[in-house]
C-alpha positions as CSV (number, residue, x, y, z in Angstrom):
1,G,21.1,3.1,13.7
2,S,17.9,1.0,13.4
3,H,17.8,1.5,9.7
4,R,21.4,0.4,9.3
5,F,20.6,-2.7,11.4
6,V,17.6,-3.7,9.3
7,S,19.4,-3.1,6.0
8,S,22.4,-5.2,7.2
9,I,20.2,-8.3,7.6
10,E,20.9,-10.7,4.7
11,I,17.9,-12.0,2.8
12,S,18.1,-15.5,1.1
13,P,19.4,-15.1,-2.4
14,F,17.0,-17.9,-3.5
15,L,14.0,-15.6,-3.1
16,S,12.6,-13.7,-6.1
17,P,13.3,-9.9,-6.2
18,V,9.7,-9.1,-5.1
19,A,9.8,-11.7,-2.3
20,S,13.1,-10.3,-1.2
21,E,11.8,-6.8,-1.0
22,R,8.8,-7.9,0.9
23,S,11.0,-9.8,3.4
24,Q,13.1,-6.6,3.9
25,L,9.9,-4.6,4.6
26,R,8.6,-7.3,6.9
27,I,11.8,-7.2,9.0
28,A,11.7,-3.4,9.2
29,T,8.1,-3.5,10.3
30,I,8.7,-6.1,13.0
31,F,11.7,-4.2,14.3
32,S,9.8,-1.0,14.4
33,A,6.9,-2.6,16.2
34,I,8.9,-4.2,19.0
35,Q,11.5,-1.4,19.4
36,W,9.5,0.6,21.9
37,V,8.5,-2.6,23.8
38,M,12.2,-3.4,24.2
39,I,12.9,0.1,25.5
40,I,10.2,0.0,28.1
41,A,11.3,-3.5,29.2
42,W,14.9,-2.4,29.6
43,L,13.8,0.6,31.6
44,I,11.8,-1.6,34.0
45,V,14.6,-4.1,34.4
46,G,17.1,-1.2,35.0
47,L,14.8,0.3,37.6
48,M,14.4,-3.0,39.5
49,V,18.2,-3.6,39.4
50,G,18.8,-0.1,40.8
51,L,16.3,-0.7,43.6
52,I,18.0,-4.0,44.5
53,V,21.4,-2.4,44.5
54,F,20.2,0.2,47.0
55,G,18.6,-2.5,49.2
56,V,15.0,-1.6,48.6
57,D,12.4,-4.3,49.5
58,L,10.6,-5.1,46.2
59,A,7.8,-7.2,47.7
60,P,5.5,-4.2,48.7
61,L,6.4,-2.5,45.4
62,I,5.4,-5.5,43.4
63,A,2.1,-5.9,45.2
64,G,1.4,-2.2,44.7
65,A,2.4,-2.4,41.0
66,G,-0.1,-5.2,40.6
67,L,-3.0,-3.1,41.9
68,L,-1.8,-0.1,39.9
69,G,-1.7,-2.3,36.8
70,V,-5.3,-3.4,37.3
71,A,-6.4,0.2,37.7
72,A,-4.3,1.3,34.7
73,S,-5.8,-1.4,32.5
74,L,-9.3,-0.3,33.3
75,A,-8.4,3.3,32.5
76,S,-6.6,2.5,29.3
77,Q,-8.8,0.1,27.4
78,N,-8.2,2.0,24.1
79,L,-4.5,1.6,24.6
80,I,-5.0,-2.2,25.1
81,K,-7.1,-2.3,21.9
82,D,-4.4,-0.4,20.0
83,T,-1.8,-2.9,21.2
84,I,-3.8,-6.0,20.4
85,N,-4.8,-4.8,16.9
86,G,-1.2,-3.6,16.3
87,F,0.1,-7.1,17.3
88,L,-2.4,-8.7,14.8
89,I,-1.5,-6.3,12.0
90,V,2.2,-7.3,12.4
91,L,1.6,-11.0,13.0
92,E,-0.7,-11.4,10.0
93,D,1.4,-9.1,7.8
94,Q,-1.7,-7.0,6.8
95,Y,0.7,-4.2,5.8
96,G,4.2,-3.0,6.6
97,I,6.4,0.0,6.4
98,G,6.6,1.1,2.8
99,D,3.2,-0.2,1.8
100,F,0.5,2.0,0.3
101,I,-2.7,1.3,2.1
102,D,-6.3,2.6,2.1
103,T,-8.4,2.3,5.3
104,G,-11.5,3.9,3.8
105,T,-10.9,7.1,5.8
106,W,-7.2,7.5,5.3
107,S,-4.7,6.5,2.6
108,G,-1.0,6.9,2.1
109,I,2.4,5.2,2.4
110,V,3.1,3.5,5.8
111,E,6.0,5.5,7.2
112,G,5.8,4.3,10.8
113,L,4.2,1.3,12.6
114,N,4.4,0.0,16.1
115,L,2.0,-1.8,18.4
116,R,0.1,1.4,19.3
117,I,-0.1,3.6,16.1
118,T,0.2,3.6,12.4
119,Q,1.7,6.6,10.6
120,L,0.7,7.4,7.0
121,R,2.2,9.9,4.6
122,N,-0.5,11.0,2.2
123,S,-0.2,12.4,-1.3
124,E,-0.1,16.0,0.1
125,G,2.9,15.1,2.3
126,K,0.9,15.2,5.5
127,L,1.9,12.7,8.2
128,I,-1.3,11.0,9.6
129,T,-1.1,9.2,12.9
130,I,-3.8,6.6,13.5
131,P,-4.4,4.6,16.6
132,N,-4.3,0.9,15.6
133,S,-7.7,0.3,17.2
134,Q,-9.3,2.6,14.6
135,I,-8.0,0.5,11.7
136,G,-10.5,-2.1,10.5
137,A,-10.8,-3.3,7.0
138,V,-7.7,-2.1,5.1
139,A,-6.8,-2.3,1.4
140,N,-3.1,-2.9,0.8
141,L,-2.3,-1.6,-2.7
142,T,1.3,-2.7,-2.8
143,K,1.7,-6.1,-1.1
144,S,3.8,-8.5,-3.3
145,W,2.7,-6.9,-6.5
146,S,0.5,-4.2,-8.0
147,R,-1.6,-3.8,-11.1
148,V,-2.4,-1.1,-13.6
149,D,-6.1,-1.4,-14.3
150,L,-7.0,0.9,-17.2
151,N,-10.4,1.4,-18.9
152,I,-9.6,3.3,-22.2
153,P,-12.6,5.1,-23.8
154,V,-12.8,4.7,-27.6
155,D,-15.3,6.4,-29.8
156,Y,-18.1,4.1,-31.1
157,D,-17.2,5.1,-34.7
158,T,-13.6,3.9,-34.3
159,D,-12.4,0.7,-35.9
160,T,-12.7,-1.3,-32.7
161,L,-10.3,-4.2,-33.7
162,A,-7.7,-1.7,-34.8
163,A,-7.9,0.2,-31.5
164,I,-7.6,-3.1,-29.5
165,K,-4.5,-4.0,-31.5
166,I,-2.9,-0.7,-30.8
167,I,-3.7,-0.8,-27.1
168,E,-2.3,-4.3,-26.8
169,A,0.8,-3.6,-29.0
170,T,1.7,-0.4,-27.0
171,A,1.5,-2.3,-23.7
172,L,3.6,-5.2,-25.0
173,E,6.2,-2.8,-26.5
174,M,6.5,-1.0,-23.2
175,S,6.9,-4.2,-21.2
176,Q,9.9,-5.1,-23.4
177,D,11.5,-1.7,-23.1
178,P,14.7,-2.1,-20.9
179,Q,13.8,1.1,-19.1
180,W,10.4,-0.3,-18.0
181,Q,10.9,-4.1,-18.2
182,W,12.1,-4.5,-14.6
183,Q,9.0,-2.8,-13.3
184,I,6.5,-5.0,-15.2
185,L,6.3,-8.5,-13.9
186,E,4.2,-10.2,-16.6
187,P,3.1,-9.6,-20.2
188,P,0.2,-7.2,-20.3
189,R,-3.3,-8.7,-20.5
190,M,-5.8,-7.4,-23.0
191,M,-9.2,-7.9,-21.3
192,G,-11.3,-6.6,-24.2
193,I,-14.4,-4.4,-24.2
194,D,-15.4,-3.9,-20.6
195,D,-18.4,-1.7,-21.0
196,F,-20.6,0.4,-23.3
197,S,-20.7,3.8,-21.7
198,D,-21.7,7.4,-22.4
199,R,-18.0,7.9,-23.2
200,G,-17.9,5.2,-25.8
201,L,-16.4,1.7,-25.8
202,M,-14.4,1.0,-22.6
203,I,-11.5,-1.3,-23.4
204,K,-9.7,-2.7,-20.4
205,V,-6.0,-3.6,-20.1
206,W,-4.2,-5.0,-17.1
207,I,-0.4,-4.6,-16.5
208,K,1.0,-6.4,-13.5
209,T,3.9,-4.4,-11.9
210,R,6.3,-4.4,-9.0
211,P,4.9,-2.9,-5.8
212,M,4.5,0.9,-5.9
213,K,5.3,1.0,-9.6
214,Q,1.8,1.0,-11.0
215,W,1.4,4.7,-11.0
216,N,4.6,5.4,-12.9
217,V,3.9,2.6,-15.4
218,A,0.3,3.9,-15.9
219,R,1.5,7.5,-16.6
220,E,4.0,6.3,-19.1
221,Y,1.6,3.9,-20.8
222,R,-1.1,6.6,-21.2
223,L,1.5,8.9,-22.9
224,R,2.6,6.1,-25.3
225,L,-1.0,5.2,-26.0
226,K,-2.0,8.8,-26.8
227,L,0.9,9.2,-29.2
228,A,0.0,5.8,-30.9
229,F,-3.6,6.9,-31.2
230,D,-2.6,10.2,-32.7
231,K,-0.5,8.5,-35.2
232,A,-3.3,6.1,-36.2
233,G,-5.9,8.8,-36.2
234,I,-7.9,7.3,-33.3
235,A,-9.6,9.7,-30.9
236,I,-10.1,9.1,-27.2
237,A,-13.9,9.4,-26.6
238,V,-15.4,12.2,-24.6
239,P,-18.8,12.2,-22.8
240,Q,-21.7,13.0,-25.3
241,Q,-25.4,13.7,-24.9
242,N,-28.1,13.6,-27.6
243,I,-30.7,16.3,-27.1
244,S,-34.1,16.0,-28.8
245,V,-36.2,19.2,-29.2
246,R,-39.9,18.8,-30.1
247,G,-42.1,21.6,-31.3
248,D,-45.8,22.1,-30.4
249,Q,-46.8,19.8,-33.3
């Protein structure tokens, strides 16, 4: 029922597709976060109305509830921390349902979020439940847009300019392919030689994608680039070591 309610909310048609998707995730996140608060509030209101109907004097109960609330707050400081941090996560839109996040200890897709807990589904399919008070610095890998960041190792003996042209042309060709065009937001950026490493020249390329699409785009690009390298006779570099052996002389 809640999923149908969220999906039925209309998003402004003037927003870009990425902004529209983000708004939908934001609405789902807020609804999920406040849903349990609404349930508790309705239960309290229903209980009070029931007591009034049966003629119960509420004044002593309210006074007792105040004392009980003070005692409960002292005994549930972690719960209060969870709630405050959960409120800030939702308010600041640090992440939402459907985002892929990395907390340093846990990583995965946010499957559930309320003011007390965050639930992540990791790559192994495990559902990880984390109290919000244990979430500090968090990396959101899928907010608004994502990026393929590839360092491609090329042998030092390779024609470097030819390799750079193939890397750039392959990325550009893929970005214009109707099957992949909608997933790639901008023309790929050739960043050039990023490092001289033991694997060879490291040539960096950036491809800006829609949220959550960077992994699929990266896999397809690697396949296309390997085929293009094979056709041009260019080998992907492997780690090498030079060993010098000296005799007694």
